[in-house]
N, C-alpha and C positions, 0 to 999 in steps of 0.2 A: 825761848831761850834768848831773843833780844830783848826782853826787860831784865832778863837775870844780867847780862853782858853790860847792860846800857845803866844799872843800878847799883853796880860791883862799888863796893868802898875802894875809892883811889883810883876809878876806871879812867877819869880824867886826867891822872897821871902819865898815861901811856896812850890814849887817843885825842888825837887834834881833830879828826874827822871821823865821819862815817858814812859811806856809801848805802843808799838805801835802795829797795826796789821801789815804784811808785804805789804798789799798795799799803807799803809798809809807813808810808807817810800820813797815812789816815788810822792807823793802828794805835792805839792806847794803851798805857799800863794800869794795872789794877786800879790804879786810884783817879782813873779816866784822864789823867796826861798823855796827849799826843807823843809820841817817839819825838819828832822834830823839837817841841819846846822841851822835851826832859833833856833831850842832848845839849840845845842851847843854854839851860838853865845849870850845863853841867860845863861848860866852857867847849865844847865839842860841836863842830860845825856840822849839821847835817846837810846829802849832798842826795844826790838821785841818780840811776841809771836810765835815762829817757828813752831808750830804744824801745821797739817793740817787737819783734820778731827777725827770728834770722830764715831766712827762705834760698832755697837750692837754686841757680840761675838755670832754665832749661835749655840743654844743650850745651852748656858750659863744665862738662867733666866735673862737676862737684864742686864748682866756684859758689860762692854763697855770698848772697847780699844782705844789710841790717833794714831792716822797713821802719819808716819813722822821721826821717829828714822831712817829708811834706807835712805834718802838723807838728813839727817840734816848737816853731813860735808857738800855738797855744797853750801846747803841753807844758813847755818852761815856762807860762806864765802862771799856770794852774799849779806844777811844782812850787815855784816861788812862792807865792799866797799860801801854798803848804807848809811853809817851814825850808824848804830846800834852798842852800844860798850856793851851790855847786852843783854841775853837772859832769858825770865822767860817762864819755860815749862808748 
């Protein structure tokens, strides 16, 4: 469905950016174009959700914490190299 959305005629008239999961940064369209490149070519800025996983904090009545800050700098460089130009935490 991502490919269908990203290649729909005129989608760039309605999308200025797209927030992708990290694995989507490395997925390709049927013609072999990486999704971030496909978006960029249409004037749509590719971004990424850099969080890893939500965990429940023990003894905190269901409060949660999001994993990922400890390795964010390394992953941010990888995501940038893969075509992401912003992150949404």
